[in-house]
N, C-alpha and C positions, 0 to 999 in steps of 0.2 A: 674501742672496737670490741674488747672482751665483754663489756657491759651490754653492748648492743646484741651480741650473740646470746648472752644469758637471758636477756629480756625476750628475745625471739623464741628461745627454747621454752621458757616458762609459758608463753602464750600458746605454743603448740601443744604442750603437755596438758593444758586445760581443755583442749579441743582436738583430740587425736583423730577425730573424724575427718579432719582436714586431709589426712593421708589416705582416706578411702576405707570402705567397709572391710576389705580383706585384711588390711593392717589392724583394724580394730578387732576382728576375729582372732587374728594371730596373737595379738598382745593379751587379749582376754584369756585365751586358752593357755598361753604360756604362764600368765600370772596365776592360773588355777593349778599349775603343776605339771603340765605337759612339756616335753622337751621341745625347744624351738626348732630343731632340725626336723623332728618328726612332723610337727604342725606345718612347717614350710613346705615339706615334700607333699603334703596332702592338699594344700590349698593355694600354693603360690607357683610361680613359673621359674624353673631352673634356668639360670643364665650362664653360670660358669663355676669351675671348681679349681682350687689350688691346694697347696700343701697345708695352709693354715685355716682357710675359710671356704665356705660355699656361698655363692651369690644367687639371690632370687629376686625376680621382679614381681610386680603386682598386676593382676588382670584388670584392675580398675584405677591404676595409678601409673602413668608412664614417666613420671618425673623423679621417682625415688627407687632405691634398691635396699635390700636387706643383706648384710654380710654376717654369716653365722659361723661359729667355730666348726671346723671340719673334724668331727669325732665319729667314732663308731658307736652306734646306739642299738640297744635291744629294747624295743618298746619306748618307754620314757626314761630308761636308764642308760648311762654311758658304759660301754663294754670294758673300758680300761680305767684304771685309777688315774688321778690327775697327774701324777708324777711319771706316768709311762711315757717314754721317749721313743718315737718311731725310729727304728734303726735305719730307715732309708732317707728320711728327711732331717733327723736330728731334733725334731720339735716335740715338746711335750704340750700339755693342754694350756699351760700358762703362756707359752710363746704365742699360741693361737689367740688367746684372749687379749694379750698385750697389743697385738696388731689392732684390734678394735679400740682398746683403751687409748692408744696414742692418737688414733684418728678422731676420737671424741674429745680430745684435750683442747679446751678452749684457748689455753695459753699458746699452743702451737698454731691454732687457726688464726688467732689474733696477731701473732708474731709473723706469720707467713700468709697473709691474706691473698686469696686468689691463686694459691699454689696447690691446694688439695680440695677435693670435693667437700662441700659443707655437710656436716653431720647434724642430726636432729635428735631422735630418740635413741636410747641404748639401755641394755639390761644392767642391773646393778653389778653383776659379775662380768659384764662385757662379753657375754656369750653371743650376743647379737647387737648390731648397730644399724641404724637407719641413716642412709646418706642420699645426697642428690644423685640422680642418674645423669651422666654426661654423654655428650655426643662422641661416638667412637672415632678413632684416629687411624689414618692410613699413611703410608710412606710419602705419598704425594703431598698431603696436607702438612705433615711434619717437616718435610723438606722446605716447604714454603715458609713456615713459621720460623724455622731455624736458619733460613737464608743459605741453604746448602744444596748441592746437586742431589736430585732424587736417587741417582745411581749409587751414591755413597751409602744409602740405607739398604741396598740389596744384600742378600746373604753372602755373595761373593766378596763384598767389600766390608763385611762385618768387623774384621780386625781393624781396618782403617777407621771405621766409624767409632769404634771404642777408643781408639787412640785420640781421635778428635775430642771425644767427651772427656778423656783424661786431661787433655791439654786445657780445655775450657775450665775444668774443675781446678786445675793447678793455678790457672790465671785468676780464678775467683778467690782462691785461698790467699794468693799474693795480695790482691786488692783488699781483702778483709784485714790482713795484717797491717796494711797501710791506711785502712779506714777510708778507702776511696771507692767511687762508683764510676770509674772511667774504663773504657775499653782498652785492652792490651794491644800494643803495637810492636811489631818486630823491629829489631835494629836494622836500619837501612843498609848498613854495611853487610849484614848477613844475607840480605836479599840478592846480593851480587854473586853469591856462591854458585858454582857450577857443578859441584860434586852431586851425583845423582841421589845419594842418600839424604844429603842436606836439602836438596831441592824438593824431595818428597816430603820431608819434615816441614819445610816452609809452606808447601801446599796445604798440608793438613792443619798447620797452625793458622793459615788464612781462613780455613773453614771454622776453626774454633773462634777466631776473632769475629767472623760473620755472625755466629750464634750470639755472642755476647754484645753485639752492636745494638741489640734490642733490650730495652729496659726490663720488660717482663721476663725475658730469658735470663737476664742477670739476676733477677730476684729468685727465679726458679733454681739456678745454680747455687745461689747463696744458701737456699734451704738444703740442697743436696750436700753442700760442704759442711754446714753447721750441724746437720742432723746425722751425717754419716751414711747417707743413702748411697748404695752402690750405683755407680754411673751406668752399669749394665741395665738398670731398670728403665732408662730413658729410651725405650723402644716404642713404636706405634701402639703395640698391644697393651702397653701399660701407661698410656697417656690418653687424654681426651680433651674435649672442649666443653667447658662449663658455660652455660648461657645465663648464669646468675649475674645480672648486670651486663656489661659489655662482654662478648664472647672472649674467652681466654684459655690458655693451655693449663691443664692441671695434671698432677701425678695421681694415677688411680690407686696405686699401692706403693707405699713408701718402703716396704720391707722393714718396718720398725718393730721387730719382734723380740729384740733383746730385753732381758730384765737383769738377772744376776749371773747368767752364763750364756754363752753363745753356742748355737748348734755347730757341731764340728764340720758338717757338710751342708751349708745352706743352699737352697734352690735358687735359681736365677731370678725368680719372681714368684708372686703369690697368686691371689685369686684372679688377678687380671690376666694371668698366664693363658687361660683357656676361656675367657669370657667371649660370648657371642651375643651381639645385640640384634 
C-alpha cells in the first residue's frame, strides 16, 4: 500500500498541472519565496480556519484542498518566532506544522487506509499540504453510518454521545489487547438489571455496540485508539465522506499535533472546526 501511494505521489509531482492552474501558480510563487498564506489569501478560496491551520479551496479544482499553518504574517514574513506559543491555544509553529506532517505520513495512510483524506503534495517544512476534498457530513448521515439514533447527536445529548464514544473506544482497546476483530456484547445477566442508572448505561453501551458492528467503523476506532485521537473529534463537523473508491467515512482532522510537548489547553478540534463547504 505504501509503495502504491509513493508511486502515485511521484507521478503527480511530475505533473502538478493535474491539480489545476491555481495550484501551479500557488506552488510557483511559494517556491519563489512568497509566504504560502499570503499567496493563498490572494488567489484561493477560504474554506475554514482553526487553531493550527487555515483551509483553502481552488477556483478550478473542486476535489482538493490546501491546509496551511495558521500564523500571523507581515508581507512574506511571519510576525512571531517559531517557538512563540499562543497563550490561548497553547500551540507553537511546530505544533501547527506537525498537523500537516502527520497527515502527509505515508506510513500512517498505509496503516490506516480509508480512515483519513488522502494527501498529495506538501511543503518540505510542512507549512502547507494538499489533500483530497471530501463530502461534508451532517448529524443525519453520521447517525446512519454509526447505526445510532440521530437525536443522540443533538447538543442536548452531547454528554451521552461522548460517553458512547468512550465506550466504543474502550471496547476497541480491549479487542486490540486480545488481538480480535469481533463486536463487544454485554453480559446477558446484566441486561436484566432494572436499576435506572444501570439501564441507562446499558442503553448507551448498546449504541457503542451498534457503532462497532460495522467493519469500517471498527477500523476507524482502531485508528482513534492507536493514534490517541481524542474521541471528541468524532463529530459531524470533523468527519466527511471520501469518494476515493467506494464512499467511506474519514476523519478530517486527527488533532495529531504533539511532538516533544503537549499544549496545556488543547482546543476541541482544528481546521475542521469552522470549515464551510
